[in-house]
Structure formats: C-alpha cells, structure tokens
C-alpha positions as CSV (number, residue, x, y, z in Angstrom):
1,M,-21.2,-16.2,7.6
2,M,-21.3,-13.8,4.3
3,R,-18.5,-12.9,2.0
4,L,-19.1,-9.5,0.2
5,H,-17.3,-8.2,-2.8
6,S,-15.4,-4.9,-2.2
7,R,-18.0,-2.5,-3.8
8,E,-20.9,-4.2,-1.5
9,R,-19.0,-3.6,1.5
10,I,-18.2,-0.1,0.9
11,L,-21.9,0.7,0.0
12,R,-23.3,-1.3,3.1
13,T,-20.5,0.7,5.4
14,I,-22.1,3.8,4.2
15,R,-25.2,2.8,4.6
16,R,-24.3,1.5,8.3
17,Q,-25.6,-2.4,7.4
18,P,-24.0,-5.3,8.4
19,T,-20.9,-5.9,6.6
20,D,-18.5,-9.3,6.9
21,C,-15.1,-7.2,7.8
22,V,-13.8,-3.6,8.2
23,A,-13.9,-1.8,4.8
24,V,-10.3,-0.3,3.5
25,A,-9.5,2.1,1.2
26,P,-6.4,4.0,1.2
27,Y,-6.1,7.2,-0.7
28,M,-3.9,6.4,-3.6
29,Y,-3.1,8.3,-6.7
30,D,0.4,8.5,-8.3
31,V,1.8,5.4,-6.0
32,A,-0.3,3.4,-9.1
33,A,2.1,5.0,-11.6
34,V,5.2,3.6,-9.7
35,A,3.2,0.2,-9.3
36,A,2.5,0.0,-13.0
37,G,6.3,1.3,-14.0
38,V,4.7,4.2,-15.9
39,S,5.9,7.8,-16.2
40,L,4.2,10.4,-14.1
41,R,3.4,12.5,-17.2
42,D,1.9,9.4,-19.2
43,Y,0.0,8.6,-15.9
44,Y,-1.6,12.7,-15.5
45,T,-2.3,13.1,-19.2
46,D,-3.5,9.3,-20.6
47,A,-6.7,7.8,-19.6
48,G,-5.6,4.6,-20.3
49,V,-2.3,4.8,-18.7
50,M,-3.8,6.0,-15.5
51,S,-6.7,3.2,-15.6
52,H,-4.2,0.6,-16.3
53,A,-2.0,1.7,-13.6
54,Q,-4.8,1.9,-11.0
55,L,-6.0,-1.6,-11.8
56,S,-2.6,-2.9,-11.7
57,L,-2.1,-1.3,-8.4
58,H,-5.6,-2.8,-7.2
59,E,-4.1,-6.1,-8.5
60,L,-1.3,-6.0,-5.8
61,V,-3.3,-4.6,-2.8
62,Q,-6.8,-5.7,-3.2
63,Q,-8.4,-2.8,-1.4
64,D,-11.8,-2.0,-1.5
65,V,-11.9,1.2,-3.6
66,I,-10.0,2.2,-6.5
67,C,-8.8,5.8,-6.4
68,V,-8.9,7.7,-10.2
69,G,-6.9,10.9,-10.1
70,S,-3.8,12.7,-10.0
71,D,-3.4,16.2,-9.0
72,N,-5.1,19.3,-7.8
73,F,-5.2,21.2,-11.3
74,Y,-7.0,19.1,-13.9
75,I,-10.1,21.4,-13.3
76,A,-8.2,24.8,-12.9
77,E,-6.6,24.3,-16.2
78,G,-9.8,24.7,-17.9
79,F,-10.1,28.1,-16.6
80,G,-7.0,29.1,-18.0
81,C,-4.5,28.2,-15.2
82,Q,-1.0,27.2,-16.5
83,T,1.0,24.0,-15.0
84,T,3.9,22.2,-15.5
85,R,4.5,19.2,-17.4
86,D,7.2,17.3,-15.8
87,E,8.3,13.6,-16.7
88,N,8.4,12.4,-13.1
89,E,6.7,15.2,-11.0
90,L,2.6,15.9,-10.6
91,P,1.5,19.3,-12.3
92,A,2.3,22.5,-10.2
93,L,0.6,25.7,-11.0
94,L,2.8,28.0,-12.6
95,K,0.5,30.6,-13.6
96,P,-3.0,31.6,-12.2
97,A,-6.1,32.1,-14.8
98,V,-6.2,35.7,-14.3
99,D,-4.2,38.9,-13.2
100,S,-6.2,40.2,-10.6
101,L,-9.4,39.5,-8.4
102,K,-11.7,41.8,-10.4
103,D,-10.9,39.8,-13.7
104,V,-12.5,36.8,-12.1
105,L,-15.8,38.5,-12.7
106,S,-15.7,37.5,-16.2
107,I,-15.4,33.5,-15.5
108,Q,-18.0,31.3,-16.1
109,P,-18.4,27.6,-14.9
110,L,-16.7,25.0,-17.0
111,D,-18.1,21.8,-18.8
112,P,-16.6,18.8,-17.7
113,Y,-17.0,17.1,-21.1
114,T,-14.9,19.5,-22.8
115,D,-12.8,21.6,-20.3
116,G,-9.3,21.2,-18.7
117,R,-8.4,17.6,-18.2
118,M,-11.8,16.7,-16.5
119,P,-12.6,14.7,-20.0
120,L,-9.5,12.5,-19.3
121,M,-10.7,11.8,-15.4
122,L,-14.1,10.9,-16.7
123,E,-12.9,8.3,-19.3
124,A,-10.1,6.9,-16.4
125,I,-13.3,6.3,-14.6
126,A,-15.4,4.7,-17.2
127,K,-12.4,2.3,-18.4
128,V,-11.7,1.2,-14.4
129,R,-15.6,0.5,-14.1
130,A,-15.5,-1.2,-17.4
131,A,-12.5,-3.4,-16.2
132,I,-13.6,-4.4,-12.6
133,G,-17.6,-4.3,-13.2
134,D,-19.5,-4.0,-9.9
135,E,-16.8,-6.0,-7.7
136,V,-15.0,-2.9,-7.0
137,A,-15.8,0.8,-5.7
138,V,-14.5,3.4,-8.0
139,R,-13.9,6.8,-6.3
140,S,-13.6,10.2,-8.4
141,P,-11.0,13.0,-8.1
142,G,-12.5,16.3,-7.2
143,T,-11.1,19.5,-5.8
144,G,-13.2,21.7,-3.3
145,P,-14.9,25.1,-4.2
146,F,-12.8,27.2,-1.9
147,A,-9.3,25.6,-3.1
148,L,-10.3,25.9,-6.9
149,A,-11.4,29.4,-6.3
150,S,-7.9,30.2,-5.2
151,Y,-6.3,28.6,-8.3
152,L,-8.0,31.3,-10.5
153,I,-5.7,34.2,-8.8
154,G,-3.3,32.0,-6.8
155,T,-3.5,30.7,-3.2
156,Q,-1.7,33.6,-1.4
157,Q,-3.9,36.5,-3.1
158,W,-6.8,34.7,-2.6
159,L,-6.1,34.1,1.2
160,L,-5.2,38.3,1.4
161,E,-8.5,38.8,-0.5
162,V,-10.6,36.6,1.7
163,G,-8.9,38.1,4.8
164,M,-9.5,41.8,3.5
165,I,-13.2,41.2,3.8
166,E,-13.0,39.1,7.2
167,A,-11.2,42.7,8.2
168,A,-13.7,44.8,6.8
169,M,-11.1,46.7,4.7
170,D,-12.1,49.4,2.3
171,E,-10.3,47.6,-0.8
172,A,-12.0,44.2,0.0
173,D,-14.2,43.1,-2.8
174,E,-16.7,40.4,-1.7
175,K,-18.6,40.3,-4.7
176,A,-15.8,38.7,-6.7
177,V,-14.6,36.5,-4.0
178,R,-18.7,35.3,-4.1
179,H,-18.7,35.0,-7.5
180,A,-15.5,33.1,-7.9
181,L,-17.0,30.6,-5.3
182,D,-20.3,30.3,-7.1
183,V,-18.6,29.4,-10.0
184,T,-16.1,27.0,-8.8
185,S,-19.2,25.2,-6.9
186,E,-21.1,25.0,-10.0
187,T,-18.3,23.4,-12.2
188,L,-17.7,20.9,-9.1
189,I,-21.2,20.0,-9.1
190,R,-21.2,19.4,-12.9
191,F,-18.0,17.3,-12.7
192,G,-19.2,15.2,-9.8
193,K,-22.5,14.3,-11.7
194,A,-20.3,13.4,-14.5
195,C,-18.4,11.1,-12.5
196,A,-21.1,9.4,-11.1
197,D,-22.7,9.1,-14.5
198,A,-19.4,7.6,-15.7
199,G,-19.5,5.1,-13.1
200,A,-17.9,6.4,-10.0
201,D,-19.6,5.3,-6.5
202,I,-17.7,7.9,-4.3
203,I,-17.6,11.3,-5.6
204,H,-14.8,13.4,-3.8
205,C,-14.6,17.0,-2.5
206,G,-11.2,17.7,-1.8
207,D,-11.3,21.4,0.0
208,S,-7.7,21.3,1.9
209,L,-7.1,24.9,1.8
210,A,-10.1,25.4,3.8
211,S,-8.1,23.6,6.7
212,C,-8.3,25.2,9.9
213,D,-4.4,25.2,9.5
214,M,-5.2,27.7,6.8
215,I,-8.0,29.9,7.7
216,S,-10.1,30.3,10.9
217,P,-13.1,28.1,11.7
218,Q,-15.1,31.5,11.6
219,T,-13.9,32.2,7.9
220,Y,-14.7,28.2,7.0
221,Q,-18.2,28.8,8.3
222,R,-18.5,31.9,6.1
223,F,-16.6,31.2,3.0
224,A,-16.4,27.5,2.5
225,L,-19.2,25.6,4.3
226,P,-21.9,27.1,2.5
227,Y,-20.5,26.4,-0.9
228,Q,-19.6,22.6,0.2
229,Q,-23.0,22.3,1.2
230,R,-24.4,23.6,-2.4
231,V,-22.2,20.9,-3.7
232,F,-23.1,18.0,-2.0
233,R,-27.0,18.9,-1.9
234,A,-26.9,18.9,-5.7
235,W,-25.0,15.8,-6.0
236,K,-27.5,14.2,-3.4
237,A,-30.2,15.4,-5.6
238,H,-28.4,13.8,-8.3
239,G,-28.8,10.4,-6.8
240,I,-25.1,10.1,-5.5
241,T,-25.0,8.5,-2.2
242,G,-21.4,8.4,-1.5
243,S,-20.0,11.7,-1.6
244,I,-16.7,12.2,0.5
245,L,-15.1,15.4,2.0
246,H,-11.5,15.5,2.3
247,I,-9.8,18.5,4.1
248,C,-6.1,18.1,5.2
249,G,-5.0,19.5,8.8
250,N,-6.4,19.5,12.4
251,S,-10.0,19.8,11.9
252,T,-11.0,19.1,15.5
253,K,-12.2,22.6,15.9
254,V,-14.9,22.3,13.0
255,L,-15.8,18.5,13.0
256,D,-19.4,19.4,13.5
257,L,-19.5,21.9,10.8
258,Y,-18.1,19.0,8.2
259,A,-20.9,16.6,9.5
260,E,-23.4,19.5,8.2
261,T,-21.9,19.8,4.8
262,G,-24.0,16.8,3.5
263,A,-21.2,14.6,2.7
264,D,-21.8,11.0,3.5
265,L,-18.1,10.1,4.2
266,I,-15.5,12.3,6.0
267,E,-12.1,11.4,5.7
268,I,-10.0,12.2,8.9
269,D,-6.5,13.6,8.6
270,N,-4.0,12.2,11.1
271,M,-3.8,15.1,12.8
272,V,-7.0,14.3,14.4
273,D,-7.7,11.8,16.8
274,L,-10.1,9.2,15.6
275,A,-12.0,8.7,19.0
276,T,-12.7,12.1,18.9
277,A,-14.1,12.3,15.6
278,R,-16.3,9.4,16.5
279,Q,-17.5,10.9,19.5
280,K,-18.2,14.3,17.7
281,I,-19.6,13.2,14.6
282,G,-19.5,9.3,14.3
283,D,-23.4,9.2,14.6
284,R,-23.8,11.2,11.5
285,V,-21.5,10.3,8.9
286,T,-19.1,7.4,8.0
287,L,-15.3,8.5,8.9
288,V,-12.6,7.4,7.0
289,G,-8.9,7.3,8.4
290,N,-6.3,7.8,9.5
291,V,-3.2,5.7,9.4
292,H,-0.3,8.1,9.1
293,T,0.7,8.6,5.4
294,V,4.5,9.4,6.3
295,T,5.6,7.9,9.7
296,E,3.6,4.3,9.2
297,L,2.8,3.9,5.6
298,L,6.0,5.6,3.6
299,Q,8.9,5.1,6.3
300,G,7.0,2.2,8.5
301,N,6.9,-1.7,7.9
302,R,4.1,-4.4,8.3
303,Q,4.5,-4.2,12.2
304,T,3.7,-0.6,12.2
305,V,1.0,-0.6,9.6
306,R,-0.9,-3.3,11.4
307,E,-0.5,-1.4,14.9
308,A,-1.5,1.6,13.3
309,S,-4.4,-0.1,11.5
310,Q,-5.3,-1.8,14.4
311,R,-5.4,1.3,16.5
312,C,-7.5,3.2,14.1
313,I,-10.0,0.3,14.0
314,E,-10.3,0.6,17.7
315,Q,-10.5,4.0,17.9
316,A,-13.2,4.2,15.4
317,G,-15.3,1.8,17.5
318,G,-14.7,-1.5,15.8
319,G,-15.7,-0.8,12.2
320,R,-19.6,-0.1,12.1
321,G,-19.8,3.3,9.7
322,F,-16.1,3.3,9.5
323,V,-13.6,2.9,6.3
324,L,-9.9,2.0,7.4
325,G,-8.0,4.7,5.2
326,S,-5.1,6.7,5.3
327,G,-4.9,10.3,6.5
328,C,-4.1,11.7,3.1
329,I,-2.8,10.8,-0.3
330,V,-0.5,7.9,0.0
331,P,3.1,9.0,-0.7
332,R,4.6,7.6,-4.3
333,R,7.3,5.6,-2.8
334,T,5.1,3.8,-0.1
335,P,6.3,-0.1,0.0
336,I,3.4,-2.1,-1.5
337,E,3.6,-4.6,1.3
338,N,2.8,-1.8,3.7
339,L,-0.5,-1.3,1.9
340,Q,-1.0,-5.1,1.5
341,E,-0.7,-5.2,5.7
342,M,-3.4,-2.7,5.7
343,V,-5.8,-4.5,3.7
344,S,-4.9,-7.6,5.6
345,V,-5.8,-6.4,9.1
346,A,-9.1,-5.2,7.6
347,R,-10.2,-8.2,5.9
348,Q,-9.2,-10.1,9.7
349,T,-11.4,-7.8,11.4
350,P,-15.2,-8.5,12.0
351,V,-17.3,-5.5,12.5
352,E,-18.4,-4.9,15.6
C-alpha cells in the first residue's frame, strides 16, 4: 500500500487521483500563536514569528496543509485602511481607506511586494516552504474581491452602495463600485501569483462578505461572481492548480455558482450539508470541510471530533475529491488534542 507525503496527498486529491487515505486540512491561523506561545501582535507583524508558529503547530498536529495568514486587513492596509495593533487580538478595521465612494475612483491596484502586510505574508510562505521542503502543502492567505472592496469605504456603506444599484436608485454610483471591484480583483491576482511564486500550493480567495447570509444570490451573481472568476482565471493562467474559494454562511442556493468560479477547491461552511454539496458540485470541484469549529472543535472532545470527522467523510462520499477540514477558521483556543483526533481519523480512513 502506498504511503504519501502530505503535499502529494493533497495534490493528488485535488486531481482526483488515488491516495493512501483521506486528506485533512483544518483552516488554522491564530491557533498557531497559542501553540507556539507567542503574542498575536508578534504573530501578525513578524514573518519569522508567524512561520515559526505555524511550523510549531504542524509539529503537534501533523495536518496535510500549513495555512499562512492571520487576519483580513493585511492587503487593505496598503490602500490606506487604518487597523488596530493590540497585543492579544487580531487587527480590526478602525478607518476605511477613503471617506466616500467617489474617492474610490482615485485608488489603483497594489504591489504585493511593497504594500500593506503582503510582503510579510510572502516572506512567511517562503520561510515555511524552506523549512518543510516538499513534504507538506502550504496554503496562502487571500481576501476576496467583494470583501476587500468593502474595506475601502467600510462594510456597511459598501453594502448600502451595492443595494442602491440593485434598487436602481438615482444616487447609485455603479461606475465607482465597479472600479473598486476592478482594483481589488487585480490586486488579488497579483498577490496570488506572488504567493505561488513564494512557494504556496493552495492559493486562497476568502470572500465571505459575498455570503448569501449577507447578499442575495442575484447580487452575488452580479457583483461577486464575475470578479472571482477573473481572479481564478488569472491564477490558473499563471499555472496555479490549487486555488480555493472560502465563503462563510449557508451557500446551498449558490453552490452551482461557486463551482463556476474556476476554483479548484470549495471550502464548505458547517451551515451547508456536505452530502448536498457533493450531490450538487462534487463532480466538478474538490470539497473541503466541514467540522463545526465551535461545537465540535472548540467546545468538543476527541469523541465529538471523531464522530464529526467520520460524518463529514461519509457525507462527502468516502474521501475521493474531498479534504476533511473545518467549516471556517479554527478558534484560537481549540484544544490541540481535538485537532490531532481530526487528523487521526483521516489517517485511519482509506479513500473509497
């Protein structure tokens, strides 16, 4: 029986080739800071600390993918957004990049090698890759075009501006909204390419403001889908074959559209039934998910995690074209033994 390194297991799963067991990749950022005993501020401001923390977490958990990243604003800061710098909390948005939507028209795409904290993320990816060689897959951070555009003027104001366009109101400014989405899409394209060049295997697009819990399927199709498609298309042209779309919330109504984005993997929130996702799009993309991050990982124990992991594998059809993962970001204080149990279940489960 073949025994694969983690990276090869992930790559073969994405390609739907035979593997030795179910691939497993909980989505983990700041839980690494706790595992390594470092402050969150050091973690999100120092590439050396971030890479050390993620490598320390992997040594404990042995998951198939190391996720480099911390928060949602490392790109937005390059546009001029002001964020917090607390010792033991991740950055939060203090002030948008501009005061009004019309000011967005002066904003241009960013350079991932100089702007915001993107250079830090690229350095951390390179450090992790250098440390683990080809044995473990590396996943980049990556905001989505719709969510990133919202940080330019503030999330509530962004949703209001988009809503006014949908309602065909006279004061709506579709030109400015489209410009914002053009700029953020191009910035994400550049950043994703740079992440791949730095050594990342899985390039992340996290566009959770585009969730159906926040906007209608019609708004998603008009203002999010085309820009996600643009991003994934450009990444694929760069040779990236491990792109992933993550959108929180209940996406059941738009799963078919998610499969049309061009993403290679779709990360499924725990609010979506995996069996439904498999039935709708499992023949077109690799699914990732969806152990509940709070009730099963954070608040649960080895038994609840084992049962949840087995349930996910069963619902996903036995592991082919499926990566066992968490529904969203693993909470910071999640017990390490629960994450170890999740990996243990995957290792003990042959792919059907």
